[in-house]
C-alpha angles and dihedrals in degrees: 000000000000118000114262123223112195109208117210128161093237143331101247146338113069089001094060111121143120092273092057093048091047091051092050090049089053089051091055091049091049090052088066089061106034142350109296135169138178120244127189123208107182107030121038112227130196114267091000130117117248118216098235089054093045093054090062089066127079107266104174090117096044137082123216115213115206122188114149100111099208091053101038098092092053094041093050090055093045091049098041092124094055137071104268135181123192112216100200120205108159126020135214102066090128101231126124127219131211116250090247089074112081114216124217113191129199095213138032087236090062090040090059091048092055093039087064099036098043106024095166098051125098105257129196138175119225113163122211117268122256107209117235091240088073099086138114109276092183093234127159106275108224096168116079098191129013125191136169117216095216111101090359119142126247088245092055096047101037104033116016099041095048089049092050092047087065093060109026147016109282125184117197116196116203101164140053115293116208095207111023092172092069091051091050089051090056095050129085097193130025122198124206125170114166103149093098092048095052092044088059091049089049091225133092135264099262101205114329101227101183099063091051092046090050092049091049087056093051102261123146103236129213107189147155113253101221129136117333092002087077088067094076111003114098111181113222092019110052102358145008127249110244123217090035104181100295143023091239092054092048093051090046093052094046091050090050091054092048092049093048092062090214118154117226128212146118124270113256087240088066095041090051089078089064100039124105098258095057094041091054092048092051093044092053091054093045095049092046091054093044092050089052089049093053090046091056100036096089089056097048124108123233111314128247115286106270120242097241126165088257091053092048090052091050091051091049092050091048090051091050090049092050091051090049092050091047092053093046093049 
């Protein structure tokens, strides 16, 4: 297989976020299947390739993996003469990609977005990996409710948490946690409400790792169901919808869950889709197909007509004209 170069703006600092960590985890998985290396393009890092330097080398037998949503449109144009894959986390950035760029999505929600927006591209689904350390250790759970401030809604932080603090033990995490799995194993209920955050960003929740990690550790989860969260969250069956109509109703439902003593979680049969073994199997198939695509691309004829806004308008006008002719006849 061709060597993969995973392009990220930097390896830390202002670029630190879940998307960066997920991309670096995908890099490590890919390294088990083929040569793969990280490349930065905004911030130079010690002992790390920089994009401008990489582009001075012959790259016919390499694939560049782009993923940073806000930069993808510009990068795709800059790298139009190279073999490029878009590893799509969130959706809604507004750019379009040529059909010669295969798209690998981390959620079915994002897969559907690109299936509509780029119908002639090669599309694949490769969910994010859930590390094996996220599992139910059957410990005593001394935390009633756990919440992280990052991405949390104003309602969650300013209304629901203060109300819950009057009736139960609530732990609010507002800094980096070295081992989140241990914290999830101490909690009975985990709260996650990111819809407001992503609405402000004008893009979607790409995957929503924390609710799944919490469920894998046995937490009962109250969550929003936006974006990629809708892939696996099923309110009433494996989770509860947060911000359900009123503050009083939310507090009532959370108290009922706490009083029930029930442990949450996902069956291992469900989690298996997101564990390392399955991710590697899927990635091997995907990379094999993409390598074959790049092998054959120089020999292909002109591609399928793209579904641009102009093309959509032409199709609409043609449909109107056909209806008019049918009525007249």
